[in-house]
C-alpha positions as CSV (number, residue, x, y, z in Angstrom):
1,M,294.3,47.9,153.5
2,R,291.9,45.1,154.0
3,K,293.0,44.6,157.5
4,L,292.1,48.2,158.4
5,R,288.6,48.2,157.1
6,P,287.1,46.2,160.1
7,S,288.8,48.7,162.4
8,L,287.0,51.6,160.6
9,V,283.6,49.8,160.8
10,C,284.1,49.1,164.6
11,L,285.2,52.7,165.2
12,A,282.2,54.1,163.3
13,V,279.7,52.0,165.2
14,M,281.3,52.7,168.6
15,A,281.5,56.4,167.9
16,L,278.0,56.6,166.6
17,C,276.6,55.0,169.7
18,A,278.7,57.2,171.9
19,G,277.8,60.3,170.1
20,T,274.1,59.5,170.1
21,N,274.0,58.8,173.8
22,T,276.0,61.9,174.6
23,W,273.8,64.3,172.7
24,A,270.6,62.6,173.9
25,Q,271.7,63.8,177.4
26,D,272.7,67.3,176.3
27,A,271.1,68.3,173.0
28,T,271.7,72.0,173.5
29,A,275.5,71.9,174.0
30,L,276.4,72.5,170.4
31,P,280.1,71.9,169.4
32,V,282.4,74.8,168.4
33,V,282.4,75.3,164.7
34,T,286.0,75.3,163.3
35,I,286.6,77.2,160.1
36,V,289.4,76.0,157.8
37,G,291.1,77.4,154.7
38,T,291.2,74.7,152.0
39,M,293.3,76.5,149.4
40,P,296.9,77.8,149.2
41,I,295.6,81.3,148.5
42,P,293.6,82.9,151.4
43,S,290.0,82.9,150.2
44,I,286.6,81.9,151.6
45,S,287.1,79.3,154.3
46,Q,284.8,76.4,155.0
47,P,283.5,74.7,158.2
48,L,285.5,71.6,159.1
49,S,282.3,69.7,158.9
50,E,282.3,70.1,155.1
51,I,285.9,68.9,154.5
52,P,286.3,65.2,153.7
53,S,289.7,64.7,155.3
54,A,291.4,64.8,158.7
55,V,292.6,68.4,158.7
56,Q,294.7,69.8,161.6
57,T,295.1,73.4,162.4
58,A,297.1,75.7,164.8
59,N,297.4,79.4,165.4
60,S,300.1,81.8,166.7
61,T,298.9,81.3,170.3
62,D,299.4,77.6,170.0
63,L,303.0,78.1,168.7
64,A,303.8,80.6,171.4
65,N,302.5,78.5,174.2
66,S,304.5,75.4,173.0
67,Q,307.7,77.4,173.1
68,A,308.9,75.4,170.0
69,L,311.9,76.8,168.2
70,D,310.2,76.7,164.7
71,L,307.3,75.2,162.8
72,S,309.0,71.8,162.3
73,S,309.6,71.4,166.0
74,F,306.0,72.4,166.8
75,M,304.5,69.9,164.4
76,N,306.7,67.1,165.8
77,Q,305.5,67.9,169.4
78,R,301.8,68.6,168.8
79,L,300.4,67.3,165.4
80,G,299.2,63.7,164.8
81,G,301.0,61.6,162.2
82,V,304.1,63.9,162.2
83,Y,307.6,62.8,163.1
84,V,311.1,64.1,162.4
85,N,314.4,62.6,161.3
86,E,317.3,64.8,162.6
87,V,319.6,63.6,159.8
88,Q,321.4,66.9,159.5
89,G,321.8,67.3,163.3
90,N,320.6,70.9,163.3
91,P,317.3,72.1,164.9
92,Y,316.6,74.2,161.8
93,Q,317.3,71.4,159.3
94,M,315.0,68.6,160.3
95,D,313.3,66.2,157.9
96,V,309.5,66.6,158.7
97,N,307.5,63.5,157.9
98,Y,303.7,63.1,157.8
99,R,302.1,59.7,157.1
100,G,305.4,58.5,155.7
101,F,305.9,61.4,153.3
102,T,308.7,64.0,153.7
103,A,309.5,67.7,153.5
104,S,313.3,68.0,153.9
105,P,316.1,70.5,153.4
106,L,318.4,67.7,152.3
107,L,318.9,67.0,148.6
108,G,318.3,63.4,147.8
109,T,315.5,62.9,150.2
110,P,312.2,61.8,148.5
111,Q,310.0,64.9,148.8
112,G,306.3,64.2,149.2
113,L,304.8,67.3,151.0
114,S,304.1,70.7,149.6
115,V,304.5,73.8,151.8
116,Y,302.9,77.2,151.2
117,M,303.3,80.6,152.8
118,D,300.6,83.1,151.9
119,G,299.9,81.3,148.7
120,V,303.6,80.9,147.7
121,R,304.9,77.4,147.3
122,T,308.1,77.3,149.4
123,N,309.4,74.0,148.0
124,Q,312.6,75.1,146.2
125,P,312.9,74.5,142.4
126,F,316.1,72.5,142.8
127,G,315.1,69.2,144.4
128,D,311.7,70.4,145.9
129,V,313.6,70.8,149.3
130,V,312.1,72.8,152.1
131,S,314.4,75.1,154.2
132,W,312.6,75.5,157.5
133,D,315.1,78.2,158.5
134,L,313.7,80.6,155.9
135,M,310.3,80.7,157.6
136,P,310.2,82.9,160.8
137,R,308.0,81.4,163.5
138,S,307.2,84.9,164.8
139,A,305.5,85.8,161.5
140,I,303.0,82.8,161.5
141,A,299.4,83.7,162.3
142,N,298.0,80.2,161.6
143,M,298.7,77.0,159.8
144,T,296.7,74.2,158.3
145,L,298.0,70.6,157.7
146,M,295.9,69.2,154.9
147,P,296.3,65.4,154.5
148,G,296.3,63.3,151.3
149,S,297.0,64.1,147.7
150,N,294.8,67.1,147.5
151,P,295.2,68.4,143.9
152,M,294.3,72.0,144.9
153,F,297.8,72.3,146.4
154,G,299.6,71.5,143.2
155,L,302.8,69.7,142.5
156,N,304.5,67.6,145.2
157,T,301.3,67.1,147.2
158,L,301.6,63.4,147.5
159,G,301.0,62.8,151.2
160,G,299.8,66.2,152.4
161,A,300.1,70.0,152.2
162,L,301.1,72.6,154.8
163,A,299.5,76.0,154.3
164,V,300.8,78.9,156.5
165,Q,299.2,82.3,156.8
166,T,301.2,85.2,158.2
167,K,300.4,87.9,160.7
168,S,299.2,91.4,159.8
169,G,298.5,94.7,161.7
170,L,294.8,93.9,161.4
171,T,295.1,90.8,163.6
172,H,298.3,91.3,165.6
173,A,298.6,94.9,166.6
174,G,301.1,96.0,169.3
175,T,304.7,95.8,170.1
176,S,306.7,93.1,171.9
177,V,310.2,91.8,172.4
178,Q,311.3,88.4,173.5
179,T,314.8,87.2,174.6
180,T,316.0,83.7,175.2
181,L,319.1,82.2,176.9
182,G,320.0,78.6,177.7
183,S,321.6,75.3,176.7
184,G,324.1,75.2,173.9
185,Q,324.8,78.9,174.6
186,R,321.6,79.6,172.7
187,R,320.7,83.3,172.7
188,S,318.1,85.0,170.7
189,V,316.1,88.2,170.4
190,E,312.7,88.5,168.7
191,L,310.9,91.7,167.9
192,E,307.3,92.2,166.7
193,H,305.3,95.3,165.9
194,G,301.9,95.7,164.2
195,G,299.3,98.4,163.8
196,R,296.7,100.0,161.7
197,N,295.0,103.4,161.2
198,D,291.5,104.6,160.4
199,K,292.3,105.0,156.7
200,G,292.6,101.3,156.1
201,L,296.4,101.1,156.2
202,H,297.9,98.3,158.2
203,W,301.4,97.1,158.9
204,F,303.4,94.3,160.6
205,V,307.1,93.7,161.0
206,T,309.1,91.1,163.0
207,G,312.7,90.1,163.2
208,N,314.7,87.4,164.8
209,V,318.4,87.2,165.7
210,F,319.5,83.7,166.8
211,N,322.9,82.3,167.8
212,E,324.0,79.1,169.4
213,N,327.1,76.9,169.8
214,G,325.0,73.7,169.6
215,W,325.2,70.7,171.9
216,R,327.6,68.7,169.7
217,D,331.2,69.4,169.0
218,A,331.9,72.2,166.4
219,S,328.1,72.9,165.8
220,P,327.6,76.7,165.8
221,S,324.6,78.2,164.0
222,R,323.5,81.8,163.2
223,V,320.0,82.7,162.0
224,R,318.9,86.1,160.9
225,Q,315.2,86.4,159.9
226,M,313.1,89.4,158.9
227,F,309.5,89.7,157.8
228,G,307.4,92.7,157.0
229,K,303.9,93.3,155.6
230,L,302.3,96.6,154.5
231,G,298.6,96.5,153.4
232,W,295.5,98.4,152.8
233,K,291.9,97.3,153.4
234,D,288.5,98.9,152.9
235,G,285.1,97.3,152.8
236,Q,285.6,95.3,149.6
237,T,289.4,95.2,149.0
238,D,292.4,93.9,150.9
239,V,295.8,94.3,149.4
240,A,299.2,93.5,151.1
241,L,302.8,93.5,150.1
242,T,305.1,91.2,152.1
243,L,308.9,91.0,152.3
244,S,310.6,88.0,153.9
245,H,314.4,87.9,154.1
246,A,316.8,85.5,155.8
247,N,320.6,85.2,156.0
248,N,321.6,82.1,157.9
249,S,324.7,80.0,158.6
250,L,323.9,76.5,159.8
251,T,326.2,73.7,160.9
252,G,324.7,70.3,160.3
253,N,327.2,67.6,161.4
254,G,324.9,64.8,160.5
255,L,325.0,61.2,161.4
256,Q,327.6,59.6,163.7
257,E,328.9,56.0,163.7
258,E,327.5,54.1,166.7
259,H,330.7,53.0,168.3
260,M,332.2,56.4,168.0
261,L,329.1,57.8,169.5
262,A,329.3,55.4,172.5
263,N,332.9,56.7,173.1
264,G,331.8,60.3,172.9
265,Y,328.2,61.4,172.7
266,L,329.1,64.9,171.7
267,S,331.4,63.7,168.9
268,I,331.0,64.2,165.2
269,Y,332.2,62.1,162.2
270,T,334.0,64.7,160.0
271,K,334.0,68.4,159.6
272,P,333.2,71.1,158.4
273,D,329.6,70.7,157.5
274,Q,328.2,74.1,156.7
275,T,325.2,75.4,154.9
276,R,324.7,79.1,154.2
277,N,321.2,80.2,153.0
278,R,320.3,83.7,151.9
279,S,316.8,84.2,150.6
280,T,314.5,87.1,149.7
281,L,310.8,86.8,149.0
282,L,308.4,89.5,147.7
283,N,304.7,88.6,147.6
284,L,301.8,90.8,146.6
285,T,298.4,89.4,147.7
286,G,294.9,90.7,147.1
287,K,291.3,90.0,147.7
288,H,288.3,91.8,146.3
289,V,284.6,91.2,147.1
290,I,282.8,91.8,143.8
291,N,279.4,91.3,145.3
292,D,277.7,89.3,148.1
293,N,278.3,86.0,146.2
294,T,281.6,86.6,144.4
295,L,285.2,86.9,145.6
296,L,288.3,87.4,143.6
297,A,291.7,86.6,145.1
298,G,295.3,86.1,143.9
299,N,299.0,86.8,144.4
300,A,302.2,87.5,142.5
301,Y,305.6,86.7,143.9
302,Y,309.4,86.9,143.2
303,R,312.0,85.0,145.2
304,T,315.7,84.5,145.2
305,I,317.6,81.8,147.1
306,H,321.4,81.5,147.3
307,T,322.8,78.4,149.0
308,R,326.4,77.5,149.6
309,T,327.6,74.3,151.2
310,L,331.0,73.1,152.4
311,N,331.3,69.4,153.6
312,G,334.5,67.8,154.8
313,D,334.1,64.1,154.0
314,V,336.0,60.8,153.9
315,N,337.5,60.0,150.5
316,D,336.0,56.7,149.5
317,D,338.9,55.9,147.1
318,A,341.4,56.2,150.0
319,M,339.5,53.6,152.0
320,A,340.4,51.0,149.5
321,T,344.1,51.8,149.8
322,D,346.5,50.0,152.2
323,F,348.4,52.7,154.2
324,G,350.5,50.2,156.1
325,G,348.8,51.1,159.4
326,V,349.6,54.8,159.3
327,A,346.9,56.9,160.9
328,F,345.9,60.1,159.0
329,P,348.7,59.9,156.3
330,N,348.9,63.6,155.7
331,A,352.5,63.6,154.2
332,T,351.6,60.9,151.7
333,C,348.6,62.9,150.4
334,L,350.7,66.0,150.1
335,Q,353.6,64.2,148.4
336,Q,351.2,62.6,145.8
337,V,349.5,65.9,145.1
338,Q,352.8,67.7,144.6
339,L,354.5,65.0,142.6
340,L,351.7,63.3,140.6
341,G,348.8,65.8,140.6
342,A,345.2,65.0,141.0
343,G,345.3,62.0,138.7
344,D,346.8,59.8,141.4
345,A,345.9,61.7,144.6
346,D,342.5,60.0,144.9
347,E,344.0,56.9,146.6
348,E,346.3,58.7,149.0
349,C,344.3,61.6,150.2
350,T,342.0,60.5,153.0
351,G,339.7,63.5,152.9
352,M,337.7,65.5,150.5
353,N,336.2,69.0,150.7
354,N,333.0,69.1,148.7
355,R,331.6,72.5,147.8
356,S,328.4,73.5,146.1
357,Q,326.7,76.7,145.1
358,T,323.1,77.0,144.1
359,K,321.4,80.1,142.8
360,Q,317.7,80.0,142.4
361,K,315.2,82.6,141.1
362,N,311.5,81.8,140.8
363,Y,308.5,83.9,140.3
364,G,304.8,83.4,139.4
365,F,301.2,84.3,140.0
366,S,297.9,82.7,140.8
367,G,294.4,83.9,140.7
368,Q,291.1,82.4,141.6
369,L,287.4,83.3,141.5
370,T,284.9,82.0,144.1
371,L,281.2,82.0,143.6
372,L,278.6,81.4,146.3
373,D,275.2,80.7,144.9
374,N,272.5,78.0,144.6
375,L,272.9,75.2,142.1
376,A,269.7,73.5,141.1
377,G,268.2,74.7,144.4
378,Y,271.2,73.5,146.5
379,K,273.7,75.6,148.4
380,N,276.9,75.6,146.4
381,Q,280.5,77.0,146.6
382,F,282.6,77.0,143.5
383,T,286.2,78.1,143.0
384,T,288.2,78.1,139.8
385,G,291.6,79.5,139.1
386,L,294.9,79.7,137.1
387,A,298.5,79.5,138.3
388,Y,301.9,80.0,136.7
389,D,305.3,79.3,138.2
390,T,308.7,79.5,136.6
391,N,312.3,79.3,137.9
392,R,315.9,79.5,136.9
393,T,318.6,77.4,138.7
394,D,322.4,77.7,138.5
395,F,324.2,74.9,140.2
396,K,328.0,74.5,140.6
397,Q,330.0,71.9,142.5
398,S,333.6,71.1,143.1
399,S,335.6,68.5,145.1
400,E,339.0,69.3,146.6
401,F,341.5,66.7,147.7
402,G,342.4,66.9,151.3
403,Y,343.6,65.0,154.3
404,L,342.1,64.1,157.6
405,N,343.5,65.5,160.9
406,A,343.3,64.0,164.3
407,D,340.1,65.9,165.1
408,R,338.6,64.5,161.8
409,S,338.6,67.9,160.1
410,V,339.7,68.0,156.5
411,T,342.5,70.2,155.3
412,G,342.4,71.0,151.6
413,T,345.3,70.8,149.2
414,Q,344.1,73.4,146.7
415,V,344.1,70.5,144.1
416,F,340.6,69.8,142.8
417,V,339.1,66.8,141.2
418,D,339.0,67.4,137.4
419,E,340.4,64.3,135.7
420,L,338.7,61.6,137.5
421,D,335.3,63.1,138.1
422,P,334.7,66.4,136.4
423,N,333.2,69.3,138.2
424,V,329.6,70.2,137.5
425,H,328.0,73.4,136.3
426,L,324.3,73.0,135.4
427,K,321.7,75.5,134.6
428,G,318.1,74.5,134.7
429,K,314.8,76.1,133.8
430,A,311.3,74.9,134.7
431,S,307.9,76.3,134.1
432,T,304.5,75.0,135.3
433,W,301.0,76.1,134.2
434,S,298.1,74.9,136.3
435,L,294.3,75.2,135.9
436,F,292.2,74.1,138.8
437,G,288.6,74.1,140.2
438,T,286.7,72.8,143.2
439,D,283.0,72.7,144.0
440,T,281.2,71.9,147.2
441,L,277.5,71.1,146.9
442,S,275.4,71.0,150.0
443,I,272.7,68.4,149.2
444,R,271.3,69.0,152.7
445,N,272.4,71.0,155.7
446,N,274.2,67.9,156.9
447,W,275.4,66.4,153.7
448,H,278.1,67.9,151.5
449,V,279.9,66.7,148.4
450,T,283.2,68.1,147.1
451,M,284.6,67.6,143.6
452,S,288.0,69.0,142.6
453,G,290.5,68.8,139.8
454,R,293.8,70.3,138.7
455,Y,295.7,70.1,135.4
456,N,299.5,70.7,135.7
457,R,301.9,71.0,132.8
458,T,305.6,71.3,133.5
459,H,308.4,72.0,131.0
460,I,312.0,71.4,132.3
461,V,315.2,72.3,130.3
462,N,318.6,71.4,131.6
463,K,321.8,73.0,130.1
464,D,325.2,71.6,130.8
465,Q,327.7,74.4,131.0
466,I,330.7,72.1,130.8
467,L,329.6,69.5,128.2
468,P,326.9,71.2,126.2
469,G,325.1,69.7,123.2
470,G,323.9,66.4,124.6
471,G,325.7,63.1,124.1
472,A,327.6,60.9,126.5
473,G,328.2,62.6,129.9
474,S,326.2,65.7,129.0
475,L,323.5,66.9,131.4
476,D,321.5,68.6,128.6
477,G,317.8,67.6,128.5
478,D,314.4,68.8,127.5
479,Y,311.4,67.3,129.3
480,V,307.6,67.8,129.5
481,F,305.3,66.4,132.2
482,Q,301.6,66.8,132.3
483,R,298.7,65.3,134.3
484,F,295.1,66.0,135.4
485,N,294.5,65.1,139.1
486,P,290.9,64.6,140.3
487,A,289.4,64.5,143.8
488,L,286.0,63.5,145.2
489,G,284.8,63.4,148.8
490,T,281.7,63.7,150.9
491,T,280.8,64.4,154.5
492,Y,277.6,63.5,156.4
493,A,276.6,64.7,159.8
494,W,274.6,62.0,161.5
495,S,274.0,64.3,164.5
496,P,275.4,67.5,165.8
497,A,278.0,65.3,167.6
498,L,279.0,63.0,164.8
499,T,280.2,63.5,161.2
500,S,281.6,60.9,158.9
501,Y,283.7,61.6,155.8
502,V,285.2,59.6,152.9
503,G,287.4,60.9,150.1
504,Y,289.6,60.0,147.2
505,N,292.3,62.2,145.6
506,E,295.3,62.1,143.3
507,G,298.5,64.2,143.2
508,N,301.7,64.2,141.2
509,R,305.3,65.3,141.4
510,T,307.5,65.9,138.5
511,P,311.3,65.2,138.6
512,T,313.4,68.2,139.3
513,S,316.6,69.4,137.5
514,I,318.9,67.7,140.0
515,E,317.0,64.4,139.8
516,L,317.0,64.4,136.0
517,G,320.7,65.2,136.2
518,C,321.5,62.1,138.3
519,A,319.5,59.1,137.2
520,D,322.1,56.8,135.7
521,P,323.3,53.9,137.8
522,A,326.4,53.6,135.6
523,N,327.3,57.2,136.6
524,P,326.3,57.6,140.2
525,C,326.4,61.0,142.1
526,K,327.6,62.1,145.5
527,L,324.9,64.6,146.2
528,P,324.9,67.5,146.2
529,N,328.3,67.4,144.6
530,A,328.1,65.6,141.3
531,M,325.8,64.7,138.5
532,A,326.0,62.7,135.3
533,G,324.0,62.1,132.1
534,D,320.9,60.1,132.7
535,P,317.9,58.2,131.4
536,P,314.6,60.0,131.8
537,L,312.6,59.7,135.0
538,K,308.8,59.4,135.2
539,Q,306.7,61.7,137.3
540,V,305.4,60.3,140.7
541,V,301.6,59.8,141.1
542,T,300.0,59.1,144.4
543,K,296.4,58.0,144.8
544,T,294.9,58.4,148.3
545,W,291.8,57.0,150.0
546,E,290.7,58.1,153.4
547,A,287.7,57.8,155.6
548,G,286.9,58.7,159.2
549,L,284.7,60.1,161.8
550,R,284.7,63.4,163.8
551,G,282.7,63.7,167.0
552,A,282.2,65.4,170.3
553,F,281.4,63.9,173.7
554,S,280.5,67.4,174.9
555,R,281.3,71.0,173.9
556,Q,284.6,70.6,175.8
557,T,285.7,67.3,174.3
558,Q,286.2,66.4,170.6
559,W,287.6,63.3,169.0
560,T,288.6,62.0,165.6
561,A,289.2,58.5,164.1
562,G,290.2,57.7,160.6
563,V,292.1,55.5,158.2
564,F,294.1,56.3,155.1
565,H,295.6,54.4,152.1
566,A,298.1,56.1,149.8
567,Q,299.7,54.3,146.9
568,S,302.5,55.9,145.0
569,T,303.6,54.8,141.5
570,D,307.1,55.6,140.2
571,D,308.3,57.1,143.5
572,I,311.6,58.9,142.9
573,L,314.2,57.5,145.4
574,F,317.9,58.3,145.8
575,V,319.4,54.8,146.2
576,A,322.9,53.6,146.9
577,A,325.0,52.6,143.9
578,P,326.5,49.0,144.0
579,N,330.0,49.0,145.5
580,A,330.0,52.7,146.1
581,S,328.3,53.3,149.4
582,S,328.5,57.1,149.5
583,F,327.4,57.5,145.9
584,G,323.9,56.9,144.4
585,Y,321.4,57.8,141.8
586,F,317.8,58.7,141.4
587,K,315.4,56.1,140.1
588,N,311.7,55.4,139.8
589,F,310.7,52.7,142.2
590,G,307.6,50.7,141.1
591,K,305.0,51.1,143.8
592,T,305.1,52.1,147.4
593,L,302.2,52.1,149.9
594,R,301.5,54.1,153.1
595,Q,298.4,53.2,155.0
596,G,297.3,53.5,158.6
597,L,295.0,54.4,161.4
598,E,294.7,57.8,163.2
599,L,293.0,58.6,166.5
600,G,292.8,62.0,168.2
601,L,291.3,63.6,171.3
602,N,291.2,67.2,172.5
603,S,289.5,68.3,175.7
604,Q,289.4,71.3,178.0
605,Q,288.1,70.7,181.5
606,G,288.3,73.9,183.5
607,A,291.9,75.0,183.8
608,V,293.2,71.8,182.1
609,K,293.7,71.3,178.4
610,L,294.4,67.7,177.2
611,A,295.4,66.4,173.8
612,A,296.2,62.9,172.5
613,H,297.2,61.6,169.1
614,Y,297.9,58.0,168.0
615,T,299.0,56.9,164.6
616,L,299.5,53.4,163.2
617,L,301.6,53.6,160.1
618,K,302.5,50.8,157.6
619,A,304.9,52.2,154.9
620,T,306.0,49.4,152.6
621,Y,307.5,48.7,149.2
622,Q,305.0,47.0,146.8
623,S,307.3,46.1,144.0
624,S,310.3,43.7,143.6
625,E,313.4,45.7,143.0
626,E,317.2,45.4,143.3
627,L,319.1,48.2,144.9
628,G,322.6,49.0,145.9
629,G,323.3,48.0,149.5
630,D,327.0,47.4,150.0
631,S,326.9,47.7,153.8
632,N,323.9,45.3,154.1
633,S,325.0,41.9,155.4
634,T,322.8,40.2,152.8
635,N,324.2,42.0,149.8
636,T,325.2,40.0,146.7
637,S,327.9,41.8,144.6
638,G,326.8,45.0,146.3
639,N,323.1,44.7,145.7
640,I,320.1,43.7,147.8
641,A,316.7,42.4,146.8
642,I,313.6,44.3,147.8
643,H,310.3,42.4,148.0
644,P,306.7,43.6,148.3
645,G,305.9,44.1,152.0
646,N,309.3,45.2,153.1
647,T,309.1,48.3,155.3
648,I,310.4,51.6,154.0
649,P,313.3,52.8,156.2
650,L,312.9,55.7,158.7
651,T,309.2,55.1,159.2
652,P,307.9,54.2,162.7
653,K,305.0,51.9,162.9
654,H,303.5,53.5,166.1
655,M,303.3,57.1,167.1
656,L,301.8,58.4,170.3
657,K,301.6,62.1,171.5
658,L,300.1,63.2,174.8
659,H,300.0,66.8,176.1
660,A,298.5,68.5,179.1
661,D,298.4,72.3,179.9
662,F,297.3,73.5,183.3
663,A,296.6,77.1,184.3
664,W,297.3,77.2,188.1
665,S,296.2,80.9,188.2
666,E,296.1,83.9,186.0
667,A,299.8,84.3,186.5
668,W,301.1,80.6,186.4
669,N,300.7,77.9,183.8
670,T,302.6,74.7,183.1
671,G,302.6,72.1,180.3
672,L,303.9,68.6,180.0
673,G,304.2,66.7,176.8
674,M,305.2,63.2,175.8
675,T,306.1,61.8,172.4
676,A,306.7,58.1,171.7
677,F,307.8,56.5,168.5
678,S,308.5,52.8,167.7
679,G,311.8,51.7,166.2
680,M,312.7,52.2,162.5
681,Y,314.8,50.4,159.9
682,A,317.9,52.3,158.8
683,R,318.6,53.4,155.2
684,G,320.6,50.7,153.5
685,N,318.3,48.0,155.1
686,E,315.5,48.4,152.7
687,N,315.1,44.6,152.6
688,N,314.8,44.5,156.4
689,Q,317.1,41.5,156.5
690,H,320.4,43.0,157.6
691,A,322.0,41.3,160.7
692,V,325.1,41.9,162.9
693,D,327.8,39.2,162.3
694,G,330.3,40.6,164.8
695,D,333.0,40.9,162.2
696,E,332.4,42.7,159.0
697,H,328.9,44.1,159.8
698,L,328.6,45.8,163.2
699,G,325.4,47.8,162.9
700,S,322.0,46.4,163.8
701,G,320.2,48.1,160.8
702,R,317.4,49.3,163.1
703,T,317.0,52.1,165.6
704,P,315.1,51.3,168.8
705,G,311.9,53.1,169.8
706,Y,312.0,55.9,172.3
707,V,309.8,58.0,174.6
708,V,310.6,61.7,175.4
709,F,309.1,64.1,177.9
710,N,309.1,67.9,177.5
711,F,308.1,70.5,180.0
712,N,307.3,74.2,179.9
713,A,306.1,76.8,182.3
714,G,305.1,80.4,182.2
715,Y,304.8,83.1,184.8
716,K,303.2,86.5,184.2
717,A,305.1,88.8,186.4
718,T,303.1,91.9,185.4
719,R,300.3,92.6,182.9
720,D,303.0,93.1,180.2
721,T,305.8,90.9,181.2
722,K,306.0,87.1,181.1
723,W,308.8,84.7,182.0
724,M,308.9,81.3,180.2
725,L,310.9,78.1,181.0
726,N,311.3,75.3,178.4
727,V,312.9,72.0,179.2
728,M,313.3,69.5,176.4
729,N,314.1,65.8,177.0
730,V,313.4,66.1,180.7
731,F,314.9,62.7,181.6
732,N,318.0,63.2,179.4
733,R,317.1,60.2,177.2
734,Q,319.7,59.2,174.6
735,Y,317.9,58.0,171.4
736,A,318.3,58.2,167.6
737,T,315.7,59.6,165.2
738,A,317.4,58.1,162.0
739,G,319.9,55.5,161.0
740,Q,321.9,54.6,157.9
741,L,324.3,51.6,157.1
742,G,327.7,52.5,155.8
743,P,331.4,51.7,155.8
744,A,333.3,52.6,159.0
745,A,336.3,54.7,158.2
746,F,337.6,55.2,161.7
747,S,338.4,53.2,164.8
748,A,335.9,53.2,167.7
749,N,337.8,56.1,169.4
750,G,337.9,58.0,166.2
751,Q,341.7,58.4,166.4
752,Q,342.8,56.2,163.5
753,F,341.8,56.0,159.9
754,V,341.0,52.4,158.9
755,S,341.3,51.5,155.2
756,S,339.1,48.7,153.9
757,S,342.1,46.9,152.4
758,A,343.3,46.2,156.0
759,R,339.8,45.2,157.3
760,E,336.5,46.1,155.7
761,Q,333.9,46.9,158.4
762,H,330.4,48.3,158.0
763,S,328.5,49.9,160.8
764,M,325.3,51.9,161.4
765,F,325.4,55.7,161.6
766,V,322.6,57.3,163.6
767,A,321.2,60.8,164.2
768,P,321.7,61.3,167.9
769,S,319.1,63.2,170.0
770,A,319.9,66.3,171.9
771,P,320.5,65.8,175.7
772,R,318.4,67.6,178.3
773,S,318.2,71.3,177.3
774,V,316.9,74.2,179.3
775,W,316.0,77.7,178.0
776,L,314.6,80.7,179.8
777,S,312.7,83.4,177.9
778,M,311.3,86.8,178.8
779,R,308.5,88.4,176.7
780,H,307.5,92.0,177.2
781,N,304.5,93.7,175.5
782,F,304.8,97.5,175.2
783,N,301.1,98.1,174.2
């Protein structure tokens, strides 16, 4: 972090001088005051000038104008410090990263961002994963991306928190329909209706039907989303009941081996790879103004999530068997199963169908009291509250022996793994109590100090349904985690055009049931399909410093500049097991560090809107460790050595986003955006030392940087009808957003299975980008 401090000083001096000169010329042009919600529960918001962090916001108009498919795509295009890894290969299943911390739908990914919708934490109990397909874009009224380890947002807020507020009939009255057609045979219909009456009743409902075949082979997806809100508001009270339901079937074909990708850009590695999500959320929210200085707010919710997965994979045990050069030995597999049963089929069956079923139920409540009054003669805003969340999880997995076909699909044999690697049936229960408070004291009109704190206590109980009672191999466990997380920050307005801020905060994440059930390197797991008895894991703690400046050159042009330094202790990582590349286990990893520099600019000059964001990110390991890395060229007995300063995989050092919108007339508008990211190390190359040797190791261990341009246009044909064109990847650039080292099971053309006994080869698997895609939409407003 020492290297960044001079940069901050220089930026502060330069910005101060620029701001002073600007406002000396135009002292009457006051900047626009931005109001931001700083709590998961909608409450009294605060001016941005009082918040000691680099908050980013967007509303429904921003999302609609961007024509982004969902919230994850919008953040990748428009928000500073955000980038995605398309590991699953599905537009609804992207890993969203902010400052090197992740919110992902994929089990095994280290989760470091908390996500809220109307005060409900949407990180799922089993693995803290975030399913972006369960959050309909058409229901979003506004969103706030809060950086750092803000304790007010509870567990899993290590690198930031995303708080989403939904639409209501009070703010989004009227009826509209939007249809979309285009690339990948995408077709969708989206409906919205909202209204209110003079008795205080208000309502809003939206629904989305989405189908596409996808741009890769065998990649169909179906999304069904529905959201409704019914509320009542009078002068002092606002109560609303929301229902959100989704029933989706997603194909995420994942990474592809580089040489196979070069032979066929639409190709996939193995299939099927399906995820079915069904979720229902009920949420009751309320606010009541007790008097001019007191506000009471809270919510209570109930949610169910049912997830099924089916993944056709290569059988690792078969890769170590010499088949005598026979490609896809179907008959051998069937003969072994019929004659010998599952006990000996593991070395002859080239494929494996892995299935999982996860049922989750969680419910809870939160309430908070806000007081606006003077304290010792100073303006003061104080909020305190209590929250409770509890969940029940039922997880089952099974693995079926199968064989690979010429199209690399897996045909099952109806014989399941039971002797070599028992199936899993785990039930988990977790409950968390939280007590929190925050206070903002205005020492002067231009000087504000914020102090916050939150105490979390989590109790987790795992019950193995196959081997109960504890002991060797049992998943039974009883764990308690507790911690108090503090925060302190201040903002100071040097002039109407320049504000500085500095802040410190801490956040924690407790291990989840799945992590506690797979933490033994002697019994690695193939997530999400197996778990084993484990040593206990520690909770993750992140401590974040950040400082920066916010300013305005004029009423039309605002800028930001800041630095951040976030150090995590006992990060929970899913690491490869020695000599078992597709298996791994969860472990606490000493210390990791994410630090960097952020710059931003927003301006509107007449009909032109301009935005620019640049992020310098250094994400590094800060402890010496030894991890499994069988596909790394530097491995010793299947392990690689990690040293302080090694860059964490899948983190770009440089990020640049530029965007321009131009309104040619009241009817015509266009937008052009550019996103640029530097190269990233692949997973499996945590020591950053992997190299191609042209024989056994073929993958480079690093994905190159890339630049992508996106274009959109809108034409308002009538007062109520608008046509929209969206072109992604205008120049049809081929690039990768993620990479991972692993053994190559097929020849370059994908037509022959290659066992490692004949010739062991390791390569790099990448997440290929979508080619140029064009979609046309029509939106009609009825009233």
